[in-house]
MDAnalysis code that builds the backbone (N, CA, C; Angstrom):
import MDAnalysis as mda
import numpy as np

u = mda.Universe.empty(591, n_residues=197, atom_resindex=np.repeat(np.arange(197), 3), trajectory=True)
u.add_TopologyAttr("name", ["N", "CA", "C"] * 197)
u.add_TopologyAttr("resid", np.arange(1, 198))
u.add_TopologyAttr("resname", ["MET", "ASP", "LEU", "LEU", "PHE", "ASP", "ILE", "GLU", "TYR", "MET", "PRO", "GLU", "PRO", "HIS", "THR", "GLY", "HIS", "LEU", "SER", "PRO", "THR", "GLN", "ASP", "VAL", "VAL", "ASP", "ALA", "ILE", "ASN", "GLY", "ILE", "TYR", "GLN", "ARG", "LYS", "PRO", "PHE", "THR", "ASN", "ILE", "LEU", "GLU", "PHE", "GLY", "PHE", "ASN", "THR", "GLY", "TRP", "SER", "SER", "ALA", "ILE", "PHE", "LEU", "THR", "MET", "PHE", "PRO", "ASN", "VAL", "ASN", "VAL", "THR", "SER", "ILE", "GLU", "ILE", "LEU", "LYS", "ILE", "GLU", "ASN", "ALA", "VAL", "HIS", "GLY", "ALA", "LYS", "ILE", "LEU", "GLU", "GLU", "LYS", "PHE", "PRO", "GLY", "ARG", "PHE", "ASP", "ILE", "VAL", "TRP", "GLY", "ASP", "SER", "LYS", "GLN", "ILE", "SER", "GLN", "ASP", "VAL", "ILE", "GLN", "SER", "LYS", "GLN", "THR", "LEU", "PRO", "ARG", "GLU", "TYR", "ASP", "THR", "ALA", "PHE", "ILE", "ASP", "GLY", "GLY", "HIS", "TYR", "PRO", "ASP", "ILE", "VAL", "ASP", "ALA", "ASP", "ILE", "SER", "MET", "CYS", "LYS", "HIS", "LEU", "GLY", "ILE", "THR", "ASN", "PHE", "ILE", "PHE", "ASP", "ASP", "ALA", "ASN", "ALA", "PRO", "ASN", "ILE", "GLN", "PRO", "ALA", "LEU", "VAL", "LYS", "HIS", "ASN", "LEU", "LYS", "LEU", "ILE", "HIS", "ASP", "TYR", "PRO", "TYR", "SER", "LEU", "TRP", "ILE", "LYS", "LYS", "ASN", "GLY", "LYS", "PHE", "LYS", "SER", "ARG", "ALA", "ASN", "LYS", "GLY", "TRP", "LEU", "LEU", "GLY", "ILE", "GLN", "HIS", "TYR", "GLU", "SER"])
u.atoms.positions = np.array([
    [0.847, -1.170, 0.000],
    [0.000, 0.000, 0.000],
    [0.892, 1.232, 0.000],
    [0.642, 2.136, -0.957],
    [1.451, 3.344, -1.072],
    [0.668, 4.554, -0.592],
    [1.309, 5.373, 0.226],
    [0.758, 6.661, 0.614],
    [1.288, 7.694, -0.369],
    [0.418, 8.576, -0.860],
    [0.835, 9.555, -1.851],
    [1.655, 10.680, -1.245],
    [1.465, 10.933, 0.043],
    [2.329, 11.879, 0.745],
    [2.432, 11.446, 2.199],
    [3.461, 11.918, 2.852],
    [3.794, 11.444, 4.191],
    [3.036, 12.220, 5.258],
    [2.168, 11.533, 5.980],
    [1.589, 12.119, 7.192],
    [1.781, 11.149, 8.367],
    [2.807, 10.324, 8.249],
    [3.069, 9.374, 9.327],
    [3.663, 10.034, 10.557],
    [3.853, 11.350, 10.498],
    [4.251, 12.109, 11.683],
    [3.078, 12.234, 12.660],
    [1.856, 11.903, 12.183],
    [0.680, 11.985, 13.052],
    [0.628, 10.777, 13.986],
    [0.071, 10.960, 15.195],
    [-0.029, 9.840, 16.147],
    [-0.924, 8.732, 15.615],
    [-0.695, 7.540, 16.111],
    [-1.510, 6.397, 15.691],
    [-2.954, 6.590, 16.137],
    [-3.904, 6.398, 15.222],
    [-5.320, 6.577, 15.569],
    [-5.829, 5.487, 16.507],
    [-6.944, 5.775, 17.171],
    [-7.544, 4.777, 18.064],
    [-8.691, 4.045, 17.391],
    [-9.134, 4.526, 16.226],
    [-10.153, 3.815, 15.434],
    [-9.739, 3.908, 13.970],
    [-10.597, 3.419, 13.071],
    [-10.309, 3.526, 11.638],
    [-10.115, 4.974, 11.219],
    [-9.385, 5.182, 10.139],
    [-9.070, 6.548, 9.726],
    [-8.731, 6.567, 8.239],
    [-8.834, 7.750, 7.647],
    [-8.435, 7.900, 6.251],
    [-6.921, 8.010, 6.158],
    [-6.371, 7.420, 5.121],
    [-4.947, 7.532, 4.813],
    [-4.837, 8.105, 3.405],
    [-3.757, 8.827, 3.091],
    [-3.637, 9.454, 1.766],
    [-3.250, 8.463, 0.672],
    [-4.118, 7.477, 0.457],
    [-3.935, 6.517, -0.627],
    [-4.494, 7.123, -1.914],
    [-4.223, 6.478, -3.039],
    [-4.654, 7.020, -4.325],
    [-6.162, 7.238, -4.378],
    [-6.955, 6.258, -3.913],
    [-8.404, 6.401, -4.032],
    [-8.958, 7.489, -3.112],
    [-8.378, 7.649, -1.916],
    [-8.828, 8.707, -1.003],
    [-8.465, 10.078, -1.560],
    [-7.236, 10.234, -2.030],
    [-6.802, 11.516, -2.601],
    [-7.629, 11.854, -3.848],
    [-7.894, 10.865, -4.694],
    [-8.722, 11.099, -5.881],
    [-10.134, 11.542, -5.492],
    [-10.684, 10.933, -4.454],
    [-12.024, 11.298, -3.997],
    [-12.059, 12.754, -3.537],
    [-11.121, 13.126, -2.708],
    [-11.098, 14.501, -2.184],
    [-10.854, 15.502, -3.302],
    [-9.956, 15.165, -4.218],
    [-9.726, 16.042, -5.371],
    [-10.984, 16.168, -6.231],
    [-11.692, 15.062, -6.419],
    [-12.913, 15.085, -7.216],
    [-13.963, 16.000, -6.609],
    [-14.104, 15.942, -5.288],
    [-15.067, 16.812, -4.606],
    [-14.635, 18.270, -4.735],
    [-13.346, 18.520, -4.553],
    [-12.837, 19.896, -4.635],
    [-13.033, 20.476, -6.040],
    [-12.817, 19.648, -7.063],
    [-12.987, 20.125, -8.438],
    [-14.446, 20.499, -8.710],
    [-15.364, 19.734, -8.127],
    [-16.786, 20.020, -8.332],
    [-17.218, 21.242, -7.532],
    [-16.773, 21.333, -6.274],
    [-17.187, 22.436, -5.406],
    [-16.022, 22.807, -4.491],
    [-15.171, 23.735, -4.927],
    [-14.008, 24.115, -4.114],
    [-14.429, 24.596, -2.723],
    [-13.605, 24.279, -1.750],
    [-13.878, 24.674, -0.368],
    [-12.691, 25.443, 0.191],
    [-12.985, 26.240, 1.216],
    [-11.957, 27.052, 1.868],
    [-11.875, 26.753, 3.355],
    [-13.032, 26.636, 4.005],
    [-13.089, 26.400, 5.452],
    [-13.942, 25.175, 5.734],
    [-13.301, 24.142, 6.278],
    [-13.969, 22.872, 6.559],
    [-14.267, 22.759, 8.050],
    [-15.496, 22.379, 8.374],
    [-15.868, 22.027, 9.733],
    [-15.911, 20.506, 9.790],
    [-14.992, 19.929, 10.551],
    [-14.841, 18.470, 10.604],
    [-15.407, 17.925, 11.910],
    [-16.202, 16.873, 11.789],
    [-16.757, 16.181, 12.948],
    [-16.038, 14.849, 13.085],
    [-15.295, 14.674, 14.170],
    [-14.532, 13.456, 14.389],
    [-13.079, 13.635, 14.001],
    [-12.284, 14.102, 14.931],
    [-10.860, 14.351, 14.687],
    [-10.037, 13.078, 14.799],
    [-10.434, 12.186, 15.740],
    [-9.647, 10.985, 16.045],
    [-8.266, 11.456, 16.483],
    [-7.228, 11.242, 15.694],
    [-5.915, 11.821, 16.023],
    [-5.396, 12.707, 14.895],
    [-6.260, 13.045, 13.935],
    [-5.926, 14.099, 12.999],
    [-5.519, 13.722, 11.597],
    [-5.642, 12.470, 11.217],
    [-5.186, 12.078, 9.883],
    [-5.993, 12.754, 8.777],
    [-7.318, 12.797, 8.896],
    [-8.136, 13.450, 7.875],
    [-7.802, 14.935, 7.786],
    [-7.674, 15.578, 8.933],
    [-7.301, 16.994, 8.943],
    [-5.972, 17.198, 8.240],
    [-5.007, 16.340, 8.522],
    [-3.683, 16.456, 7.904],
    [-3.770, 16.291, 6.388],
    [-4.643, 15.401, 5.928],
    [-4.814, 15.201, 4.485],
    [-5.346, 16.489, 3.847],
    [-6.417, 17.046, 4.394],
    [-6.991, 18.279, 3.833],
    [-5.975, 19.424, 3.857],
    [-5.301, 19.599, 4.979],
    [-4.364, 20.715, 5.128],
    [-3.161, 20.571, 4.201],
    [-2.726, 19.342, 3.965],
    [-1.586, 19.093, 3.076],
    [-1.975, 19.255, 1.614],
    [-3.134, 18.739, 1.238],
    [-3.552, 18.777, -0.156],
    [-3.887, 20.187, -0.641],
    [-4.416, 21.007, 0.269],
    [-4.919, 22.322, -0.136],
    [-4.319, 23.409, 0.758],
    [-3.246, 24.046, 0.327],
    [-2.552, 25.037, 1.165],
    [-3.390, 26.258, 1.543],
    [-4.510, 26.491, 0.867],
    [-5.355, 27.642, 1.205],
    [-6.604, 27.254, 1.994],
    [-6.662, 26.006, 2.427],
    [-7.839, 25.518, 3.161],
    [-7.550, 25.498, 4.658],
    [-8.573, 25.877, 5.439],
    [-8.516, 25.820, 6.898],
    [-9.452, 24.725, 7.393],
    [-9.105, 24.141, 8.543],
    [-9.921, 23.076, 9.127],
    [-10.172, 23.382, 10.597],
    [-11.430, 23.257, 11.001],
    [-11.794, 23.256, 12.416],
    [-12.380, 21.887, 12.716],
    [-11.820, 21.199, 13.702],
    [-12.292, 19.863, 14.066],
    [-13.032, 19.903, 15.390],
    [-14.044, 19.056, 15.492],
    [-14.763, 18.836, 16.748],
    [-14.487, 17.400, 17.167],
    [-14.029, 17.223, 18.396],
    [-13.678, 15.874, 18.883],
    [-14.105, 15.717, 20.329],
    [-14.785, 14.621, 20.609],
    [-15.283, 14.351, 21.956],
    [-14.218, 13.737, 22.868],
    [-13.305, 12.928, 22.299],
    [-12.345, 12.192, 23.116],
    [-11.017, 12.946, 23.207],
    [-10.796, 13.586, 24.335],
    [-9.560, 14.342, 24.538],
    [-8.506, 13.416, 25.141],
    [-8.136, 12.411, 24.339],
    [-7.141, 11.447, 24.789],
    [-5.746, 11.920, 24.370],
    [-4.728, 11.275, 24.908],
    [-3.349, 11.729, 24.695],
    [-2.983, 11.849, 23.215],
    [-3.269, 10.819, 22.411],
    [-2.898, 10.873, 20.994],
    [-3.662, 11.953, 20.236],
    [-4.913, 12.197, 20.625],
    [-5.694, 13.250, 19.976],
    [-5.126, 14.630, 20.310],
    [-4.805, 14.857, 21.566],
    [-4.217, 16.138, 21.987],
    [-2.876, 16.346, 21.282],
    [-2.091, 15.282, 21.211],
    [-0.792, 15.360, 20.534],
    [-0.966, 15.665, 19.043],
    [-1.933, 15.000, 18.395],
    [-2.195, 15.243, 16.980],
    [-2.625, 16.679, 16.723],
    [-3.483, 17.219, 17.592],
    [-3.924, 18.608, 17.439],
    [-2.750, 19.571, 17.576],
    [-1.871, 19.296, 18.521],
    [-0.692, 20.166, 18.720],
    [0.221, 20.149, 17.486],
    [0.412, 18.959, 16.918],
    [1.245, 18.838, 15.714],
    [0.668, 19.689, 14.583],
    [-0.653, 19.586, 14.367],
    [-1.277, 20.324, 13.266],
    [-1.245, 21.830, 13.516],
    [-1.447, 22.255, 14.762],
    [-1.378, 23.684, 15.083],
    [0.012, 24.243, 14.789],
    [1.045, 23.438, 15.038],
    [2.421, 23.900, 14.800],
    [2.809, 23.786, 13.324],
    [2.377, 22.725, 12.661],
    [2.760, 22.494, 11.266],
    [1.991, 23.392, 10.294],
    [0.740, 23.735, 10.659],
    [-0.110, 24.555, 9.797],
    [-0.616, 25.760, 10.599],
    [0.274, 26.669, 10.982],
    [-0.130, 27.777, 11.859],
    [-1.240, 28.634, 11.257],
    [-2.238, 28.904, 12.096],
    [-3.348, 29.742, 11.691],
    [-4.374, 29.051, 10.807],
    [-4.152, 27.778, 10.490],
    [-5.055, 27.072, 9.569],
    [-5.839, 25.945, 10.235],
    [-5.536, 25.638, 11.478],
    [-6.186, 24.522, 12.153],
    [-6.657, 24.950, 13.533],
    [-7.902, 24.585, 13.850],
    [-8.472, 24.798, 15.186],
    [-9.136, 23.505, 15.623],
    [-9.200, 23.312, 16.940],
    [-9.955, 22.165, 17.449],
    [-10.873, 22.630, 18.564],
    [-12.069, 22.066, 18.567],
    [-13.060, 22.329, 19.601],
    [-13.311, 20.996, 20.288],
    [-12.971, 20.908, 21.562],
    [-13.155, 19.668, 22.314],
    [-14.565, 19.631, 22.889],
    [-15.236, 18.512, 22.719],
    [-16.553, 18.348, 23.306],
    [-17.447, 17.456, 22.470],
    [-18.632, 17.219, 23.002],
    [-19.656, 16.388, 22.363],
    [-20.336, 17.223, 21.281],
    [-20.282, 16.762, 20.037],
    [-20.851, 17.552, 18.941],
    [-22.358, 17.760, 19.103],
    [-23.052, 16.850, 19.768],
    [-24.490, 17.043, 19.997],
    [-24.726, 18.263, 20.882],
    [-23.924, 18.399, 21.940],
    [-24.061, 19.546, 22.838],
    [-23.588, 20.823, 22.155],
    [-22.484, 20.725, 21.430],
    [-21.970, 21.893, 20.711],
    [-22.998, 22.365, 19.689],
    [-23.626, 21.429, 18.982],
    [-24.663, 21.779, 18.008],
    [-25.789, 22.554, 18.676],
    [-26.256, 22.037, 19.788],
    [-27.343, 22.695, 20.515],
    [-26.920, 24.098, 20.952],
    [-25.706, 24.222, 21.478],
    [-25.224, 25.519, 21.964],
    [-25.031, 26.518, 20.824],
    [-24.528, 26.051, 19.685],
    [-24.344, 26.947, 18.539],
    [-25.697, 27.415, 18.007],
    [-26.631, 26.500, 17.867],
    [-27.965, 26.861, 17.347],
    [-28.662, 27.838, 18.285],
    [-28.452, 27.693, 19.598],
    [-29.077, 28.578, 20.587],
    [-28.218, 29.812, 20.892],
    [-27.171, 30.030, 20.097],
    [-26.275, 31.194, 20.252],
    [-25.571, 31.245, 21.609],
    [-25.333, 30.079, 22.212],
    [-24.587, 30.016, 23.463],
    [-23.099, 29.781, 23.222],
    [-22.746, 29.425, 21.998],
    [-21.354, 29.126, 21.645],
    [-21.124, 29.539, 20.195],
    [-19.917, 30.031, 19.927],
    [-19.537, 30.332, 18.554],
    [-18.338, 29.467, 18.190],
    [-18.149, 29.288, 16.894],
    [-17.013, 28.514, 16.392],
    [-15.983, 29.479, 15.813],
    [-14.735, 29.034, 15.627],
    [-13.649, 29.949, 15.246],
    [-13.784, 30.624, 13.883],
    [-14.540, 30.059, 12.952],
    [-14.609, 30.593, 11.589],
    [-16.022, 30.481, 11.041],
    [-16.185, 30.964, 9.817],
    [-17.361, 30.649, 9.018],
    [-16.955, 29.532, 8.069],
    [-17.900, 28.637, 7.731],
    [-17.557, 27.418, 7.000],
    [-18.376, 27.275, 5.726],
    [-17.736, 26.717, 4.700],
    [-18.447, 26.434, 3.459],
    [-18.658, 24.939, 3.244],
    [-17.957, 24.108, 4.034],
    [-18.011, 22.653, 3.837],
    [-17.950, 21.944, 5.182],
    [-18.696, 20.851, 5.283],
    [-18.630, 19.984, 6.460],
    [-18.048, 18.641, 6.057],
    [-17.154, 18.119, 6.890],
    [-16.678, 16.747, 6.729],
    [-17.162, 15.992, 7.950],
    [-18.110, 15.082, 7.763],
    [-18.759, 14.407, 8.884],
    [-18.278, 12.967, 8.962],
    [-17.549, 12.691, 10.043],
    [-17.004, 11.354, 10.281],
    [-16.858, 11.130, 11.785],
    [-17.856, 11.599, 12.541],
    [-17.825, 11.458, 13.989],
    [-18.628, 10.255, 14.430],
    [-19.501, 10.469, 15.412],
    [-20.340, 9.379, 15.911],
    [-21.273, 8.858, 14.833],
    [-21.233, 7.566, 14.597],
    [-22.007, 6.941, 13.524],
    [-23.362, 6.456, 14.054],
    [-24.147, 7.395, 14.586],
    [-25.476, 7.087, 15.112],
    [-26.442, 8.144, 14.602],
    [-27.700, 7.768, 14.317],
    [-28.629, 8.719, 13.706],
    [-28.762, 10.042, 14.454],
    [-28.863, 9.994, 15.799],
    [-29.067, 11.230, 16.551],
    [-27.835, 12.134, 16.497],
    [-26.643, 11.544, 16.479],
    [-25.426, 12.345, 16.410],
    [-25.284, 12.973, 15.031],
    [-25.476, 12.168, 13.982],
    [-25.366, 12.695, 12.615],
    [-26.439, 13.749, 12.372],
    [-27.644, 13.527, 12.916],
    [-28.722, 14.509, 12.802],
    [-28.296, 15.838, 13.422],
    [-27.726, 15.796, 14.623],
    [-27.280, 17.021, 15.298],
    [-26.165, 17.706, 14.507],
    [-25.238, 16.915, 13.981],
    [-24.131, 17.481, 13.201],
    [-24.654, 18.197, 11.956],
    [-25.556, 17.550, 11.240],
    [-26.126, 18.158, 10.029],
    [-26.939, 19.393, 10.390],
    [-27.717, 19.316, 11.476],
    [-28.545, 20.453, 11.895],
    [-27.685, 21.681, 12.162],
    [-26.579, 21.505, 12.864],
    [-25.707, 22.648, 13.137],
    [-25.129, 23.195, 11.839],
    [-24.702, 22.301, 10.948],
    [-24.131, 22.747, 9.674],
    [-25.131, 23.573, 8.884],
    [-26.369, 23.097, 8.811],
    [-27.385, 23.838, 8.069],
    [-27.668, 25.180, 8.735],
    [-27.670, 25.197, 10.061],
    [-27.845, 26.456, 10.799],
    [-26.732, 27.446, 10.445],
    [-25.519, 26.930, 10.232],
    [-24.373, 27.770, 9.890],
    [-24.326, 28.131, 8.407],
    [-25.263, 27.623, 7.632],
    [-25.315, 27.947, 6.208],
    [-24.486, 27.042, 5.323],
    [-24.007, 25.939, 5.855],
    [-23.206, 24.987, 5.072],
    [-24.144, 24.183, 4.165],
    [-23.774, 24.095, 2.887],
    [-24.571, 23.311, 1.926],
    [-23.754, 22.203, 1.269],
    [-22.451, 22.204, 1.490],
    [-21.547, 21.216, 0.888],
    [-21.123, 20.221, 1.968],
    [-21.460, 18.951, 1.783],
    [-21.208, 17.931, 2.801],
    [-20.347, 16.805, 2.246],
    [-19.306, 16.465, 2.988],
    [-18.477, 15.298, 2.687],
    [-18.656, 14.334, 3.855],
    [-18.946, 13.095, 3.540],
    [-19.108, 12.071, 4.575],
    [-18.100, 10.962, 4.352],
    [-17.638, 10.382, 5.431],
    [-16.947, 9.101, 5.364],
    [-17.924, 8.087, 5.936],
    [-18.166, 7.027, 5.215],
    [-19.065, 5.953, 5.669],
    [-20.540, 6.337, 5.646],
    [-20.969, 7.207, 4.743],
    [-22.394, 7.571, 4.702],
    [-23.280, 6.393, 4.321],
    [-22.695, 5.330, 3.778],
    [-23.480, 4.144, 3.449],
    [-23.775, 3.278, 4.675],
    [-23.201, 3.627, 5.815],
    [-23.480, 2.865, 7.035],
    [-24.955, 3.012, 7.405],
    [-25.605, 1.928, 7.814],
    [-27.051, 1.967, 8.099],
    [-27.442, 3.014, 9.139],
    [-26.602, 3.275, 10.124],
    [-26.946, 4.240, 11.176],
    [-26.854, 5.683, 10.713],
    [-26.203, 5.933, 9.596],
    [-26.060, 7.302, 9.103],
    [-27.195, 7.668, 8.153],
    [-27.684, 6.694, 7.411],
    [-28.699, 6.946, 6.396],
    [-29.954, 7.671, 6.909],
    [-30.495, 7.335, 8.092],
    [-31.713, 8.039, 8.545],
    [-31.549, 9.555, 8.628],
    [-30.394, 10.021, 9.077],
    [-30.180, 11.472, 9.179],
    [-30.087, 12.109, 7.799],
    [-29.484, 11.408, 6.843],
    [-29.382, 11.942, 5.486],
    [-30.767, 12.078, 4.859],
    [-31.609, 11.074, 5.088],
    [-32.978, 11.114, 4.559],
    [-33.763, 12.232, 5.235],
    [-33.641, 12.340, 6.554],
    [-34.368, 13.375, 7.303],
    [-34.030, 14.769, 6.793],
    [-32.777, 14.999, 6.491],
    [-32.344, 16.333, 6.060],
    [-32.373, 16.502, 4.544],
    [-32.860, 15.489, 3.841],
    [-33.040, 15.558, 2.394],
    [-31.756, 15.969, 1.679],
    [-30.642, 15.372, 2.088],
    [-29.385, 15.667, 1.419],
    [-29.314, 14.883, 0.108],
    [-28.770, 15.527, -0.905],
    [-28.716, 14.946, -2.248],
    [-27.320, 14.398, -2.511],
    [-27.240, 13.106, -2.834],
    [-25.952, 12.486, -3.149],
    [-25.464, 12.988, -4.501],
    [-24.262, 13.547, -4.505],
    [-23.649, 14.031, -5.739],
    [-22.745, 12.954, -6.329],
    [-21.922, 12.343, -5.490],
    [-21.028, 11.295, -5.983],
    [-20.543, 10.445, -4.823],
    [-20.363, 9.162, -5.090],
    [-19.848, 8.209, -4.109],
    [-18.492, 7.721, -4.597],
    [-17.487, 7.823, -3.748],
    [-16.123, 7.424, -4.099],
    [-15.704, 6.246, -3.216],
    [-15.856, 5.016, -3.685],
    [-15.429, 3.862, -2.874],
    [-13.917, 3.854, -2.662],
    [-13.492, 3.278, -1.566],
    [-12.059, 3.130, -1.316],
    [-11.797, 1.873, -0.506],
    [-10.558, 1.424, -0.543],
    [-10.106, 0.317, 0.301],
    [-9.549, 0.913, 1.579],
    [-9.931, 0.348, 2.702],
    [-9.523, 0.904, 3.991],
    [-8.211, 0.302, 4.460],
    [-7.260, 1.184, 4.703],
    [-5.985, 0.794, 5.306],
    [-5.834, 1.584, 6.591],
    [-5.511, 0.894, 7.666],
    [-5.323, 1.588, 8.938],
    [-3.937, 1.291, 9.489],
    [-3.430, 2.237, 10.261],
    [-2.135, 2.053, 10.911],
    [-2.376, 1.502, 12.304],
    [-1.797, 0.356, 12.568],
    [-1.953, -0.301, 13.863],
    [-0.609, -0.869, 14.274],
    [-0.164, -0.525, 15.459],
    [1.131, -0.988, 15.967],
    [2.263, -0.683, 14.990],
    [2.194, 0.523, 14.380],
    [3.265, 0.978, 13.505],
    [3.226, 0.433, 12.092],
    [2.230, -0.407, 11.755],
    [2.160, -0.998, 10.416],
    [0.798, -0.741, 9.801],
    [0.765, -0.587, 8.467],
    [-0.499, -0.431, 7.761],
    [-1.065, -1.798, 7.414],
    [-2.377, -1.949, 7.677],
    [-3.049, -3.211, 7.383],
    [-4.388, -2.910, 6.722],
    [-4.778, -3.801, 5.828],
    [-6.092, -3.692, 5.208],
    [-7.141, -4.126, 6.223],
    [-8.269, -3.406, 6.221],
    [-9.344, -3.773, 7.135],
    [-10.625, -3.963, 6.334],
    [-11.311, -5.046, 6.574],
    [-12.558, -5.325, 5.855],
    [-13.653, -4.375, 6.313],
    [-14.652, -4.194, 5.455],
    [-15.764, -3.329, 5.840],
    [-16.676, -4.048, 6.824],
    [-17.726, -3.336, 7.261],
    [-18.650, -3.893, 8.244],
    [-20.007, -4.170, 7.617],
    [-20.012, -4.547, 6.341],
    [-21.264, -4.884, 5.694],
    [-21.786, -3.807, 4.765],
    [-21.080, -2.681, 4.656],
    [-21.486, -1.651, 3.711],
    [-20.292, -1.269, 2.861],
    [-20.555, -0.571, 1.784],
    [-19.494, -0.161, 0.879],
    [-18.740, 1.008, 1.479],
    [-17.441, 0.830, 1.701],
    [-16.633, 1.905, 2.242],
    [-16.431, 2.982, 1.191],
    [-16.490, 4.212, 1.610],
    [-16.272, 5.279, 0.651],
    [-16.428, 6.656, 1.248],
    [-16.042, 7.638, 0.451],
    [-16.246, 9.043, 0.765],
    [-17.408, 9.503, -0.110],
    [-18.404, 10.129, 0.503],
    [-19.576, 10.536, -0.235],
    [-19.707, 12.059, -0.233],
    [-20.111, 12.597, -1.364],
    [-20.319, 14.026, -1.515],
    [-21.811, 14.286, -1.624],
    [-22.334, 15.085, -0.704],
    [-23.747, 15.440, -0.678],
    [-23.904, 16.954, -0.716],
    [-25.043, 17.403, -1.166],
    [-25.403, 18.817, -1.095],
    [-26.803, 18.938, -0.520],
    [-27.048, 20.052, 0.147],
    [-28.407, 20.288, 0.672],
    [-29.110, 21.313, -0.192],
])
């Protein structure tokens, strides 16, 4: 398995994650060509691999991540990105469901205005619903999902009437114990999906 660029400086993730393989990079480039983005609101930081991919591929793009698990590798990954991409990366620690509620009720603000959401956080209907609701409240109409074909994500997509623009399947490779390994899917087609509202 070949990585198109090196982001192995990032800490090892605690769950599955995107790696800069040919199919992942092609998917992100395809979405960007269709609808260029400048400021991404990301749900699910993990330890920062997706953020690192966006920040590396697009030097004029900024990323704000929301992450519930403030574990050592996640904190370390956020620090690396803040230092490597100064002024282009922010992280908001907390439960995206609560943050969504607070943003919609004007109790909390986020660091930027956003044109695109990358949703890859909690894979449950109520969490995805809250994430989409906040994005729509913020005026975001461009949505990128990882694993939108998962059964628990589909109800929120239907509820919010999001329109599938393109599905980009990929093979999942994860870094575990310092080595990359292929990981089978969980019964759905793995991919990055582009939706619009």
